[in-house]
N, C-alpha and C positions, 0 to 999 in steps of 0.2 A: 196140203192136207192129206195125210195117208190113209185117213179113215173117217167114216160118215159122222160119227158123234163129235169128233173134233171140228169137222167142217160145219156142222150144224151150230155149235157153240160159237165158232168164229163169226158165222153169218148173223147170229142173234146179237152178238156184241156189236157188230158193224151196223146192222140195221138200226140199232138204237141211237147211233151217232148222227144219223141223217147225212152222213157223207157216202157219195157213190162208192161202191166196192165191187170187187171181182174176187170170186173164190177160185183158187188154183189147186188142183189135185196131183198127187203122185199116182201115176197110172201104170199098171203092168201091161204086158203084151196081150194078155187075155181079155183086155177091155175093162178091167175092174180096178178099183182102188186097191191099195195094199191089204185092206181088210176083207176084200172079196166082193164089195158092193159094185155092181156094174155103174158105169159113168151115167147113163141115162136114169137109172134109179136114184143115184145120188142127187142129180140135178132135181128131179121130181120131189124128192124128200126134202131138200133144203128149201125149194120154192115154197112148199107147203108149210114149212115151219117158221117162216119169218114173215113179218109184216111189210118189210121192204125188201124185195128180191135183189139179188146182185145184178149188176149190169149185165154181166155174162160170166161164163166159166171158162177155165183153161186148164192147162198142165204145166207143170215145171219138173225138172230133174228127170226127163225122159228123152231118149234119143227119137228123132223124127221117123225113123224107120219103125221103132217100136209103137209110136203113136199110130202110124198108118195100120199097123196090124191090129191094134186095139180098136180103132174106130171101124174097121172092116168086119170085126167079130159080130156075129148075129145078135148077141146080147144087146148091142147098141144100135145096129143098122135100123131096126124097127121102132126105135124110141123117138117120138115126136120132140122130146125135150132136147135132143141132140142139136137142134137148131140154135140153141143158146150156148153151145160150146164154141169158142171163138179164138183160142190162141195157144201158143206153146213158147215156153222158155226151154230151149233144148239143152240137154245134157250131151256132151260130146262123146259119150261111151254107149255102145249098144247093151252093155251089161246091165242087169237089173240091180236095184239097191242092195239086195242081200249079197250079190257078187262083189259090189263096189265097196262094201264095209271092210274097213282094215286092210284095203288095198294099198300097198307100199309105193305104187308108182301111179302117175297120172295116166288115166285110160282115155285116149283120145282117137276118134276116127276121123277120117278125111273130111275136111270142112266142105269140099266141092260136092261130096256125096251127100252130106247132111243138108246143104242148101237146096240141092236137087229135090231131095225128100220134102223139104219145106215148101218148095214151089208146088209139088204135088198135093200137099195139104191145102194150100190156097186154092188150087183148081178144083180138087174133088170135094173138099169140105168147107169151102168158103171161109177159112179161118182169116182173121184179120190182124191178130196181134203176134209178132214174131220177135224172138230175142234169144239170148244166150244164157246159159247156166254153167254149171261146173264143167271145166275143161275147155270153155270157149274163151275167146279174147277178142281184141280189136280186129285182128285179121278175119275172124269168123264173121264179125259184124260187118266188116267191109264187103266180104264176099256175098253175104246175104243181102245187104242193102242194094248192091249193084244188080244182083239177079232179080230182085223184087221190083226194082225200077224198070228193068228191061221187060219183066213180065207185064207190067202195067202199061207199058207203051207199045206192046205188040198185039 
């Protein structure tokens, strides 16, 4: 969900189904959705707007390094709602969506660096849901799963 009104609409529709659901945002490096709504504010707004709240919130289509930057932004650090932010489906590029639009070639950063950043998200922000998105593949998932298993056993 790139903007708050779309996310509220989706949450209301899902809340009516009685099926557990998660809302996933597209997040910029500055800690806001694409429409400039801070993550914590978006969570608070959606939670107040629906009768059945999402299980949690997460992001998709964002590089782990960009999410680390977004979560460390002051606009989100002080928000108690951020405890409900639990996951990432990582984009393989550090470029923002505007930079990726109409890009003629696949933008892909190093999977080891990406998965290292995801381990940091696990340690620093207690994220629980990890996966891939644009530019990732089975190699990425294999590296990620091995590192997360090692993290859990250490």
